[in-house]
DOROVO-49920 format. One record per residue: x, y, z of N, C-alpha, C, O, CB in turn. Coordinates in steps of 0.2 Angstrom, whole numbers, plus 5000, padded with zeros to 4 digits. Each point is the difference from the previous one (the first is absolute). Glycine has a CB too. Layout:
BEGIN
XYZXYZXYZXYZXYZ...
//
This chain:
BEGIN
551954345473499649985006500549985006500549984998498549984995500750065012500249975008499649945003500249945002500150174999499149925001499549985003499350044999499950054997500949915009498749994997499450025000499750025007500049975005499849964985500150135008499850045007499450015004499950015006500850044990498749944998499449985002499350004995500150004994500450035017499049984991499550004993499550045003500150015006500049884987499450155005499550045002499550004992500149984995500850095016498649964991499450024996500250004993499649984995499850095014501149974990500450024993500349964996499950004994500350085010500249875000500449954997500649985006499950025006499950034981500749925009500649985005500550065000500050044996499849845002500750115007500450065002500749955001500049955004499150145002501549944989500649965001500550055002499850065001500049864990500950065012500450035002500649994994500349944999499250055014500750054985500450004994500850055000500150035005498749934989501550045002500650045000500250024991500149964995500349965019499650134986500150034992500749984998500449985004498850134998500949914991500649974998500650065003500649985001498849954989500350145012500550035004500149995006500450045003499550024991499849895009500049985008499750035004500150005006500849974992498550075000499450025005499649955002499849964996500250155000499849895010499549945003499450044998500050055003500649885007498950034986499250044999499549945002500049945001500450134988499049975012499549955000499649984994499950064996500149985015499849924986499649994994499349975002499949955003501150044991498550055003499349985002499849964993499950044995499750065015500349864989499649974993499349995002499949985005501049964990498750085000499450024998499749905001500349954998500050194991499149855014499749934999499650014993499850054997500049925016500149964984499949984995499350054998500050054995500649825006498950115003499350034999499950075000499450025000500449885005500750144996500150075000500250014993499750034996500749995016500249954986500450004995499649994993500350034996500649945011498649994992499649984995499450054999499549994996500949885007499550185002499550064999500250064998500450035003499049925004500550064987500350084996499950065005500550035002499049944986499950035014499950055006500650035005500350055001498549894999501249995003500450005005500850024997500350045003498749875003501350064989500650034998499950064998500550045003499849874993499350135001500050074999500050045006500550045000498949934990500250015016500250045006500649985004500350045004498549984998501449924997500649995002500750034998500550025004498849894997500650094992500750044996499850095002500550035001499749864987499150145014500050075001500250005008500450055001498649974989500949945014500150005007500949995001500350015005498449954996501550024995500849985002500250064995500550035002499849835000499550164994500250084997500050045006500550035003499049984986499849995015500150065004500449985007500450045003498550014992501149905006500449985006500950014999500450015004498449894999501350094990500650035000500350085001500650025000499249894994499650125007500150085003500250005007500450055002498749994992500749925009500049985007500949985003500249954999498550014998501650105005500949975004500050045006499550025003501449974984499750015015500150025007500149955006500049944998499350134998500949945008500249955006499549955003500149955003500850145001498449934995499549975005499649934996499649975003500250175004500449854985499749964997500349964997500650024999498850035002500549894996500449964996499850004993499549984997500749955011500450114990499850044992500049934994500349955000500550195003498849894993500049954995500450034995500050054997499049905005501549984997500750004996499949994991500350034996500449925016498850004987499949974993499249955001499849985005501950014992498250014996499349954999500149994995500450034996498750015011500449914992499749994991499349965001499849955002501550024992498350105004499349985001499749974993499449994998500550115012500649894986499649984994500349914999499949964995500050204999500649835011500149915000499549965001499550025002501449995002499249934994499549945001499850005007499550005001500949944990500250085013499849995008500250065002500650015000499649875002499450174999500250075001500550005007500049955004498750124989501849995008500350005006500150065002499950044995500449875003500050115008500250075001500549985007499949955004499050134991501749975003500449985006500350075003500450044998499949854996499550095012500350065004500650015006500149945003498950074994501250035005500749995005499749965005499450005002501150124996500049835005499949965005500250025007500650025002499449894989499450105013500050025007500349945005499749955001499150134997501849925004500049945005499850015007500350035004500649944989498650015008499750025006499249975000499750004995501050115006499149865006499349974999499450045001500150065003500449855001499050084993499550045000499650015008500249965005499749994983499650105013499950025004499749955005500149985005500050124990499449885000499549935002500449955005499849995005499550004983501349985009500349965003500350015006500049965005500050004984500450125011500350015004499549995008500149975005500750094985498649985008499650015007499549925001499749995006500150174991500249804998499449955002500449935001499749955003499450114990501749955005500349945000500750005005500349965003499250024985500750085011500950005000500050045007500349985005500250024981499150065016500250035004499550035005500050015006500950014987498549985004499450045003499950074998500350034995499949905015499250114994500150065000500550055001500449985004498849984997500950104995500550044999500050055006499450035001500649954986500450045017500050065005499850074996500150014995500849935014498850104996499850064996500550054998499850044996499349965010501649994995500450044996500249974992500150034995500350015017499549904989500149954992499450034996500050014994500649855011498850144998499350014997500150074996499950014994499249925017501150114993500050084998500550014995500050044996499750015016500949914989500649994993499649974994500050034995501249935012498450004994499649954995499550054996500050014994500149865014499550184997499750044997500450054996499850024995499449955013501350064995500350054995500449974994500050034994500150055015500249864991500149964995499449994994500050014994500849945014498650044995499549984995499850054995499850004994499949925014500350144998499750084998500650024992499950034995499750025021501149944986500450014994500049974995500250024995500350025012499249894994500049964993499250004996500049984994501049925011498550134999499350024997500250074996499750024995499549915017501350124992499950064996500349974993499750024995500550085015500449864990500249984995499649994994500050034994500749935013499049994995499549964996499550044997499950004994500349925014499350134997499650044998500350064996499650034996499849945014501350044991500150054994500149974993500150034995500550065014499449854992499949984992499449964997500049954997501150055005498450055002499449994998499649935000499549994998500950094996500049875011499749945002499850015007500250035004500549894989498650035008499849985007500249925000500049964995498950145008501349885003500349955001499549944999500149944998500950125009498349964997499649954999500049945006499549985003500750054986500549955012499949955003500649985006500249955001499350034987500650085016500350015005499849965006499550005003500750104993500549855005499649945005500649995003500550024997498549914996501150035013500649985003500549964997500650005001498850025006500349944988500449954995500450044995500549984997498749935005500550164996500350044994500350055004500250064998499049924991501050005018500750055001500549975003499849975005499650134997501249904996500649965003500450045005500050065000500149884990500250035014500450035006500850004998500249964996498950005013501150094993500850004998500550035005499750025005500049984985500850005009500450055006499750065000499850025005501349934993498950084996500050075000499450024998500050044996501249985002498249955003499350025000499649954996500249954998500050175002499149915000499749944996500050024990500250054998498849915016500849994983499950004994499349984998499749955002501550034998498550074995499349974998500249984993500350034996498950055012500449854991499949984994499449994996499550035003501349925001499150024990499349994997499750064999499450014999500449895007500550164993499650074999499650004994500349994994500550085010498649934996499750014994499849944997499550004996501050115004499949824999499849974996499349965001499749964996501650055002498450015008499349975001499550044995499549974999500750015014500050064986499550034993500049964995499550004996500650125006500349854996499949974995499449934999499649994996501650065003498949915009499549955000499350045003499449984998501449925005499250154999499450045000499850024994499450025001500950025008499949944986499850034993499849944996499750014995501150095004499349855003499849944998499449974999499650035005501449964999498549974992499449984999499849985007500549995004499649994984499250005015499949995006500049924998500149965005499250154999500749864992500049934997500849975002500049955004499150084986501450005008500649995001500249995008500349965003500050104984499450015016500150005008499749925005500249965004499650214995499749834998499449965002500449934999500149965005498650134991501549904999500449924999500750005002500349955002499050024988500850085011500950005004499950005006500449965004500350114988498749985011499949985006500450075005500150015006499949834991500350204998500350075004499650055001499550024996501549974999499350035012499650055003500250074999500350015005499549925001500250114991500350085000500150035005499450025002500250004990501049985011500050035007499949955006499549965000500150154993500749895012499949955006499450035005500150055002501249904997498350015002499350035002500450045007499950065002499049834993501550065009500050055006500450065001500150035005499749865000500550124989500550054999499750054994500450034996500749895009498250094993499750054997499750065000499949995006500249954992499750115001499850055000499150015000499749964995501650085000498449995008499350005000499750014991499549974997500650095017500349994983499650024993500449934996499849984995500150205005500649795002500249964997499549925000499849964996501450115006498549945004499649945001499350024996499649954998500950015014499350104987499550014997500150014993499550024997500050015012501249954987500150014995499950084996499750014994500149865007500450185003500150074997500649994997500349955000499050125008500850004990500550024998500650035003500050055003499149964991501649965008500450005003500550055001500350024995499349875004500550145005500650075000500549985005500049955004499250154993501149955004500849995006499749985006500349975004500650124992498449945006499949995006499949935002500149985005499450134996500349864994499749925001500649965003499949965004499450044985501450025010500749975000500050035008500049965005500750054981499250055016499950035006499749955005500449995005499550114990499549885003499649975004500449925001500049985006498950094990501449915000500349945000500650005006500249965004499550014982500650095013500650015006499749985005500149955002500550154994498949955008499749985006499849945001500049985005499750134997500149854993499849925002500849975003500049965004498950024986501550035006500749975000500350025006500349955004499850064985499850065013500350015005499849975006500450005005499950084989499249915007499549985005500249905000500149975005498950164991501049864999500249935001500949995002500249965004498750024986501450065006500750005004500150025007500549985003499750054986499449995013500050035007499749965006500350005005499650084989499549875003499749975003500049925001499849965004499950144995500549904993499949904997499349994998499849955000501149995009498650114990499449974999499750084995500250065001499749845012499650064984499750054993499450035003499549975000500949964991499850145011499450045001499249994999499550025003501450044995499049894997499450024996499949905001499649974996500650184994500249835013499949915000500349964994500250034995498849995010501049924996500449974996499549954996499449985002501650045006499249964986499549954994499949945005499949954996500650094990499649945019499649945002499350045001499549984997501649945009498750124997499250015002499950024992499750065000500350005015500149934979499750024995500250064995500050065002499449885005500750044987500350064996499650065001500250055003500249884988498950065007499550045000499950045007499850055000499849884990500550035014500050045008500550065001499850055003499949855001500950074992500550065002499950054996500150065002500849875002498950064990499850054995499650055004500350065001499749854989499450075013499450025002500350065006499950055000499349834996501350095008500350035006500350074997499950055002500449825005500350124988500350034997499750074997500350064999500249835000498850094999499650064997499550025004499650054998500649924992499750005016499350035004500450015009499850045004498949884987501750045010500249995007500650055003500550034996499049855002500550125008500650045002500549935001499849955002499550165004501449914993500649965000500149975009500050045004500550054983499749865013500149985008500950025000500449964997498649915004501150195004500650034999500449975009500450035003499050094986500349835011500249975008500749995000500149954996498950005007501550075001500649985000500650064996500650005001498849875001500250184993500450034998500450055005499650035004499749954987501350045008500350055005499650074999499950034995501349905005498750095007499950085000500350054996499750044998500049945012501050024989500250044994500050004993500250044997500349965011499249934989499850014995499449974998499849974995501150045003498650015009499349974998499650054996499649984996500349965015500250144990499750054997500249994991499750024996500350065017500649904986500350004994499649954995499750014994501450035012498849884998499749964996499350024999499749994995501149925008498850115002499450025002499850054993499550004997500849985018500150074984499950044993500049984995499750024995500850055009500049874996500049974992499549955000500049974995501250045003498449975006499449955000499450045000499549975002501049935005499550164992499450034999499649984993500350004994500350095013498849904994499549984995500150044994500249974994499050005014500750094994500050064993500850004998500450005004498650095001501049924988500849994999500050075000500650014997499749884997499550175006500150065001500350025007500450055001498849964990500449955014500350035007500749965002500350025005498450015000501549924990500749985002500550045000500050044995499849885003500950085005500550034998500249984993499849954997500550065014500250064986500349984994500749965001500149985006499350144989500949865000500849975002500350045002500249995006500049944987499850135005500550085003499850015008500450035004499550044983499549905014499850015009500349945002500250005006498750064995501249894996500149955004500950005000500349975005498549954992501550104999500750034999500150045006500649995003499450004985499550055013500250075005500049955006500549995004498950134989499949865008499949965007500549945002500049985006498850044992501749954998500449965003500650034997500349964996499049945005501050155000500750034998500450015006500450045000499250024990500249915015500549995006500249944999500649995002498950085006500149884988500249924998500250004994499949954996499350005011501250104991500350004992500549944999500650015003499350134996500049824998500449934999500850034997500649985001498149934995501250145000500550034996500550035005500550024997498650004992500949995018500550035004500449945001500650025002498650075004500749854994500649945001499949975005500549975002500350084993498749965009500049975007499649945000499549994996500650115010500149854998499749934999499150005001499750025004501549945001498650014990499150015001499649945003499450015001500650084989500549855009499649955003500549965007500650015002498849974983500249985018500449965005500649984998500249984995498950005009501350015001500849964999499949954997500249994994500450055015499149914995500049934996499849984992500249954997499650035015499650084987499849984995500450034993500049984994498950015014501550074993500450034998500649964997500350004994499350085014500749874998500549964999499849954994500349984996500150035016498849974990499849944995500050024992500049964996499350015015500750094989499850044993500750014997500150004994498850065010501649955000500749994998500349944998500350004995499750085013499949854995500049944999499850004994500450004995499549975015499350034989499749994994500350034993500049974995499150025012501150084994500350034994500749964998500149974995499550155009500849885002500749964998499949934995500449984996500150085016499049914991499849934996500050014994500249954997499150015010500450094989500050014993500849994997500249964997498650135004501549955001500849994999500149944998500350004994500050085014499649864995500249944999499449964995500049945000500750075011498950034986499449974995500349984995500550044998498650045003500949864995500249994993499549974996499549975003501650025001498950014990499549984995499949935000500549964999499750144994499349875007500249914999500249984996500050044995499249935009501149964995500449994994499649964994500150014994501049995013498449964996499649964996499350035000499649984996501149935007499050135001499250014999499950054995500250065000499549925012499850004983499950054995499850055003499749995006500149954986500250135004499750055002499350004997499849974994501350095008498549985003499350004998499850054995499450004997500549965013500550084989499850064995500650054997500150045004498949955003501350014988500450044997500050075002499550034998500549894993500550115013500050065002500550034998500549964999499050015009500650114990500650035000499850075001499650034996501049894997499850105013500050075004500450044995500549994998499649965015499550114984500450044996499950075004499550035000500549904988500650095015500150085003500050044996500149984994500549995013499350094993500050054996500650024997500450015003498850025002500849984987500650014998500250065001499650045001500349884992500950095008500450064999499950044994499949984995500949975011499350114995500050054993500649964996500449975002499250175003500249874987500749994996500450055002499950055003499649914989501450025006500550055003499850054994499649994996501549945009499250144996500050044996500450014994500649985000499150055010500249994986500449984993500750035001500250055002498849964989501449945008500650025000500449985005500549984999499150114996500149915011500249965006500349925000499749964996499350135007501449895002500249944998499549955005499850015006501750034990498349925000499749935004500249975004499749995005499850004988501049995008500549965003499649925001499649984996500950155010499749844999499749935001499350005000499750055002501349935003498749974995499249995001500049995006500349965003499350004988499950075013499750005006499449975002499650004995501050105005499249885005499449985001499550065002500150045005500449844998498850134993499650045001499850025007499849965003499949994987500450125012499850025005499450055000499850024995501349965007498650045005499450045002500250074996500550045001499249895012499750084983500250084997500150055005499650015005499749964986501250085007500150045006499650065000499549994996501749985004498850095003499550064999500450034995499650054997499849965015501249994985500250044996499949964993499950044995500850025013499249874992499949984994499250014998499850014994501149915008498650085004499450024997499850074999499450014997500549905008500550134997500150074998500350014992499850044995500649995019500149924985500250014993499349984994499950024994501749955012498149974998499550004994499650035000499750014995500549905003499550125009499450044999500250084997499550044998499949885014501350104987500050074999500750004993500150064998499449995018500749914983500549994995500750035004500450024995498649994993501250015017500450025002500449945003499749975004499750154997501349864998500449955002500550015003500250064999499549904993500750005013500449995002500549954997499949944999499550115010501249994988500549944995500449975004499950015006500350054984500249895008500449975004500850025000500449975003498749954995500950144996500650045000500250035007500549985003499150054985500050015015500150035006499450015006499449994998501450064994499349985013499349995005499650054997499449984999501149995011499650084988499450044998500150044993500250055000499649965013500049954981500050024993499349984998499849955000501450044997498450085002499249994999500050014991500350044997499250025016500149904985499950004993499550074998499750025005500549854996499750154995499450064998499349965001499949944998500950134992498849965013499449995000499650024994499750065001500549945011499649974983499550044996499250035001499749965003501149974991499050115004499350005003499550014994499750055000500849995011499449894985499549994996500250024991499650004995499750015017501450024989500250004994500549954998500149955004499650164996500749894993500449954997500450024996499950054997499349875004501450054998500550024995500450065002500350015006498949944986500950085003500450065002499650055005500450045003500249964985498850015015499750025003500350005008500050045004499149934986501149965010500349985006500850035003500249995005499149914992501050134998500650055002499950045005499550025000500949974991500250035013500050045005500050094999500450045003500149855001499050134992499850054998499450035004499650044997501049934993499450015016499450035005500250065003499650045002500049875001501050104996500250065003499950074996500150065001500849865005498750074989500050064993499550055004499950064998500249864988499550065019499750075003500250025005499750045004499449934993501650015006500550035004500150085000500350024995500249875003499350155006500350075001500550025004500249975005498950054993501350045000500650015006499850065004500550025002500549924991498450095008499850045004500549995007500149955002498550054991501650065009500349995007500649965000500350005005498750025000501249944990500549975000500850044999500150064999498949864998501450035004500650024999500449954997499849945001500150145008500749934988500549954998500750024999500150054997498949904998501550005007500850034999500050024993499649984996501049945012499950104991500250034993500249934996500449965001500150175003499149884990500249934997499749945000500149964996500750085008498649975001499649955001499250024998499850064999501049915011498949964987499350044999499750005006500249965005499650004983499750075012499550005006499649935002499849974996500150155001500049875010499849945000499349994999499650055001501349935007498849954989499450014999499649965004500149945001500250094989499350005013499449975004499349984997499749955002500850125007499349974987499349994997499849924997500449964996499750175001499349865005500049944994499649945007499950015006501650024983498449915008499849945003500649965002500449994995498550014998501349975013500549965002499749965004499550025003501450054997499449864999499949945005500649965002500550024998498449964997500949975010500549975003499849965007499550015003501250084991499949865007499749975006500450025006500650015000498949884992500150105014500250035007500449945003499849955000499250135002501749954999500549965003500150025008499950065002500749934986499549975015500050015009500649975002500349964996498450025006501650055004500650005003499949945006500549975002499850164994499149875006499749945005500149944999499649974997499750095006501249914998500149924998499449965002500049954998501350055003498250025003499549955001499650004995499849954998500350065013499750054986499650024995500449994993499750024995499650055013501349924992500450004993499649984993500050034995501149935013498650004994499549974992499550034999499649974997500749925003499550165004499350034999500050064995500250055001499649925011500150024983500350064994499250024997499649964999501949984995498450125007499450035001500150054993500650004997499249995018499750054982500050034992499750075002499550015004500349884987500650145006500050085001500150034993500449994996500250015017498750054986500250044994499850055002499650015004500249934988500550125004500050075002500050044995500550014997500049975012499050054989499850054993500250075004499750025005499249904988501650125003500350055003499950054994500049984994500849965014499050134994499950064996500750035001500150045005498649974996501649984994500750035000500150095000500550035001499849844993499050165004499950074999499750045006499850065001500149914987499949985017499650025006500450055004500649995002498849894999500350185002500450075003499949965007499649965002500250174989500649915014499949995006499450005003499750064999501449975001498649945003499450005004499549964995499549985003500750135002500049874990499449994995500249905000500549975002499450184989499649825007500049934999500449974997499850014994499449995008501349974999500749974996500049924999500149974995500650135010499049885001500149924999499349955001499750015005501550014999498749944992499449955002500449945001500449984997498650074996500749915014500549945002499449964999499450025000501550025009499249884988499649955001500549955002500649994998498550044994500649935013500349965003499749945002499550005002500950085001499949864996499749924998500449955005500650004999499150024986500049955020500349955003499549945000499450014998501550075008499249874996499749945001499350035004499449984999501949945002498850125003499450025004499750075001499650015004500749895001500050134991499950075000500050044993500449994996500049995015499150064989500050074994499950055003499650025004499849934987501250095006499950085003500150034992500449974996500150045019499150064986500250054994500050075006499650025004499649914982501550105013500150065004500350054994500249994995500149955016499550124992500250054995500550055004499850025006499049974987501750045005500550055004500250064995500049994994500649915014499550144996500150084998501050004999500449975002498150115007501549974987500650014999500350065006499850055002500049914982500850005018500250065006500650034996499950064998499749885014501050024985500450044996500449964996500149945001499950145006500449954987500249964997500750024998500150064997498849905001501750005003500750044999500449954998500149955004499950145004500249924986500449954996499849934998499649994995501150075011499649894997499549945000499649965003499849954999500750064996499350055012499649985006499350044999500050064998501049935009498449974994499450045000499749985007500049945002499750064983500250055019499749985007499250015000499750054998501549995008498649924997499150015000499950035008500349985005499449914986499950155008500050045007499249955004500149985005500650174990498749845002499549965003499849944996500049994994499750125011500049854999499749934997499349995002500049985005501149974996498550064996499349985000499649934998500049994994500150135005499849845005499749934999499350024996499650055001501049905013499450024982499450014993499549955001499450005000501450044990499649905010499649935002500549955003500650004999498650014991500449955014500449955004499549955001499450015003501450065003499449864992499849945000500449945003500449974997499150074994500449955017499450015003500150085002500550034998499349835007499650185000500150065002500550015004500350054999498749974999501049915007500650025006500850014996500550025003498849905006500650074985500750024997500150084999500650034999499549854995499550145007500250094999500350025006500350064999498749974996501149945011500450025005500649945000500550005004498450065002501149904989500749945000500450004994500650025001498849905006500450064989500449974993500050064995500550024997499149855003499650175002499950044995500450075001500050044996498849905001501650075009500150055003500750034998500549985003498849985007500850064985500750024996500450075003500550024997498949924991500350095017500250075003500750005002500350055001498649975003501449924997500649995002500750004995500649995000498649955009500450064985500549994993500450055000500050055004499349904989501250045003500650064998500050034994500450034998500249925008498850034991500150034992500249964996500249945001500150155003499849934990500349964994500550044997500150065000499049904997501549985000500650034999500249984993500049944999500350055014499950044982500149984993500749994999500550035001498650034997501049884999500849984997500049954996499849945002500750085006499649994985500249954995499249984997499949944998501450005010498350104991499449994998499649955004499749964997500850084993499649975017499649965004499850065007500350055001500349824994499050115007499850045006500149955007499849944999499450154993500949925014500049965006499850035005500150065002500749894995498850015007499450025004500149975007500349954999498850064991500950005017500249985005499750035006499950065000501149924994498849995011499649995005500249945005500049944999499150114994501249985014500049945004500549964998500550034999498549985003500849934998500449934998499949994992500149954997499849995015499750114984499849974993500250064996500050065001498849865002501550054992500350034994499849974994500049944999500850095008499050024989499749984993500450024995500150065000498949955003501349964991500450024994499550004995500049954997501150015007498650104994499450014997500450024992500450044999498750005013500649924982500150014993499550014997499449985002501549974996499350104996499450034997499649954997500249954998500350154999498949915003499449964996499850044993500250064998499349905014500250004984499850024993499450075001499650015005500749854990499850174999499650075001499149955000499849954997501250174994498749935015499349965000499750004993500150044996499649995016499749934988499649994994499450025003499950005006500749904988498950135000499450015002499649935001499550015003500650104991500049855004499749945002500449935003500149954997499150094994501149975014500549975002499749915003500549975003500250174999498849854998499749935001499949974991499650024995499650035019501249914986499849964993499349985000499649995004501549954995498650084993499449984998499749945003499449995003500950074988500149885007499849945000500049995008499849945000500850024989499550065016499850015007499450025001499749985005501350034998498750034994499450045001499249954998499949964996501050175001498849895008499449965000499849965006500350015006500049984983499249965011499949985006500149925001499849964996499550135004501049895005500349935001499649965005499750035004501650014994498649905002499649985005500649945003500449974996498350064998501449975013500449955004499849945001499449985000500950115006500249864994499849935000499849985008499849945001501050044988499150075015499949985007499350034999499549965001501850035006498450094993499450015000500350094999500650035002498749855007500250144989500150084997500250024995500249964995500050055012499850064991500350024992500450065003499950035005499049954985501850035007500250064999500150044993500449994996500049965013499250104991500050054995500850054999500350045005498349964999501649994992500750054998499750054995499649994996501449915004499250175001499950054996500750045000500550005003498350005001501150044990500750054999500050055006499550025004500449984983500650025013500250065006500950025001500449974997498549975010501150104996500850025002500349955007499749975004500050184990500949865005500249985008499850035005500150075000500849904997498849995008499950035006499250025001499750025005501650034995498349934994499250015000499749934999500449954999499650174996499449885006499649935002499949984993499850044995499550005017500949904986499949954993499649965002499649974995501450045001499149955011499749945000499450005004500050035005501049924993498550014999499550005007499749914999500049964995499550215005500449825007499949945002499149995001499650045000501649955007498749954992499350005002499949945002500249954996499550134997500049905013499849925002500749965001500149944999498750064993501850045011500649974998500249955008500250025005500350104985499149825008500249965007499749944999499749984994500250125014500149854998499649944998499449995005499549984997501649985000498950075008499750005005499450065001499549995004501549954998499150124994499750055002500150044995500449984995499650005016499750104988500250044995500650065002499950045005499049934990501650045001500350045001500250054995500249994994500149935013499550134995499950064992500650045003500250015005498450014992501850014997500650065002500350004993500049974995500250005018500250084989500450024994500850005001500250005006498750084991501749924998500550015000500350054997499550034998500349895003500850114998500250034997500749994996500549965002498650085006501049994987500649984994500750035005500250065002499049974985501149915013500950005002500450024995500350054999499649865008500050034988500450004994499849974994499549965002501350055006499349984988499849964995500749994994500450044999498350005003501249924995500449974994499749964995499450005001501449995007499449994986499849974995499549935002499649974997501650084996499149935012499849945003499849995006499749945002500850024991499850085011499750005008499850085003500250054998500749845005498550105001499750055002499950005008499749965003499650044986501050055014499949985009499650065002500050054997501349885006498350045002499550035002500150025007500549965002498749994989500550105014500150005007499549955004499749964997500850155001499449905009499849945002499150035000499950065000501449885008498450024993499250014999499950055006500249995005499449894990499950175003499750055004499349994999499750024995501250065005498849885007499349995001499650064998500150065002500149875007499350064988499550065000499449995006500049945003500250094983499350015014499650035005499449945000499650005004500750144993499749824998499549954998500249925003499649955000500250124989500849945014500449935003499950005007500250045004500749964988498849975010499949995009500650005004500549984998498649965000501050085007500550005004500349955003499749954999499950145003501049915001500249955003499849924996499749955003500350135008500149914984500149954996500650004999500450055000498649944996501249945000500749994999500250004993500349964998499749975012499850134986500050024993500849994998500450005005498450114997501449894991500749995000500350085001499750044997500249864994500550115011500350075000500750015002500249955003498750094999501450014997500650015003500749974997500649995001498650005009500549984984500649974995499950034994499549994996500749895009500250144993500050024991499949934996500149955002500950154999498849914994499949944993500450034995500250064999498549905003501549994995500449994994499849974995500049945000500850075007498850024987499749974994500449984995500550044998498650035004500949864995500550004995499649994994499449985002501749975005499050054987499749984994500249954999500649994999499150094997499749865002500249934999499749994992500249954996499850005019499650074983499650004993499450044999499950045004500449854997499450114994499450054996499649995006499950065002500249924985499749965017499550015004500049975007499549975003499950054986501349985014500249985005500550055003500450034996499449865001500350135010500550045005500149955004499649955001500050164999501149915004500049975008500250055004500450044999500049854998499250105008500150055007500449985004499949945001499150104999501550005002500549955005500050055006500150065000500749884990499250015016500150055006500749985003500349964997498550045007501650045000500650025001500349925002500649984999499350165004499749825000500249925002500149974995499949945000499650055009500650034985499849954994499449974998500049964995501050015008498550055001499349984999499750004993499950064999500149985012499849934985499750024994499350004999499849955003501350024992498550065002499349994998500050034993500250054997499349955015500049944985500050014992499450045000499549995003501149904993499550164999499450054998499649984991500450014995500550105013498649884992499849994993499650074999499650035004500249834995500450164994499550054998499249994999499849954999501250074996498650035006499349995000499850054994500150064999499849915015499749974982499750044994500649984994499950034994499450075015
//
């Protein structure tokens, strides 16, 4: 522990430094809440959900102990003051260009938070920290735990769920909250940042009076610059359906995109932020002051070394790379021996069935070979990791599976591609152009499925592919800066999903996942009520399966799910067997959710 940063309705906040040297903020829960079982249960669920939120616009949850005598949660420390302090004490209202940039940063943050099926519920100036390279949103989703505690506990502690001047009309009325509630709060925050006063008045006139104005009266937008007035007024619409979506906010503020690297705050304020950040380098732990709570920040562990690889000296754990996630999700691993040596990816079989006899279905129609050489084998299922020559994304390892019909004639369907990355899922079919020696040329590529749909014209477009080449029992596929060394997979099984995974499982957050039997590329997962704050229903396809790990494609929402809400989507799920009645669902950023068997 380094210092006490402050206190709030939930508890105290401390500045701390992990054993690895990272500066963090540790929020310690007040004793009144820690003694309440319902609060503990909701707090644990909210922390689990908040772990799914990543990106550059929030303070990510790094670790927590919700079962400790004094529960705590640690997040990345943001070296900057909060918006309220800047406007009310240090600088005054921000200029129009800074407010537009603030709106852009908040939209980016909410896009990430809503994408993790969370509603912030308490977006206010004191929960928005300002840094040199943009705003950061903190305390997302945690207010939900307070909201679920019994009325007696809230009355005893005096806690108010949400800040009256920065609540939405539906929040004031106690209605169910959706992402539109956070958009309303964005409008209030922007008005405050631009003028220095709150559009519905202050609590000096009484909390209930402020809440009445929010629910029934129009906001006072006097002093809001004309260039952002329409944006602010739109966010403050009483009807949630009439407010802009987060995507609309991003589009409206695209000209102020902070990611372009331009300064977004006035010069004197930027200089003050720089001095504040530099002071952290001199911060040291107190020599004699006792620590208020024992905290250990545990970063995600890297994958164990591949069998036979030299382990070398012990190193401090680092954040899991995409290649490590793909290895855990699919069974394809990059060993320490060479840059690209891929292990075989089994497909639901064990033992001798995992040997490389997947080429047994291959044919030689239309092919030729040199005298004394065996004809090249293309048929069967193949898999590997995509390697890129672009150094800026050299750590971006995607997974590719290709099912090849070695007996296909020219013009017939010869290959089915299944591509999976951290945010894209594609199924593409291709026809045979020609086959000569160790080269199979593919003539056309038809996108059968693209998630998201826009990927059909992007990552799922394989039309620039050069086909397949066979060498030493492997296939090579290349396109642009992408190259994949494909190894043969096991013979396909009639039941690729192990029986122990089948059935209905309940999430510790909310909702159920039902897993059924099916082939790779078919729908095997059905989600019902998969969220905290709203209902998200949809399906996922099988990407791969081993004895202990099943990987599903990103969630595809069905027609029963309302549009423009932040249901989890766009990321694949890895499901690991833990015990007879428990599975672990893991997202690409090492966020885990426990699943318990129903019935």
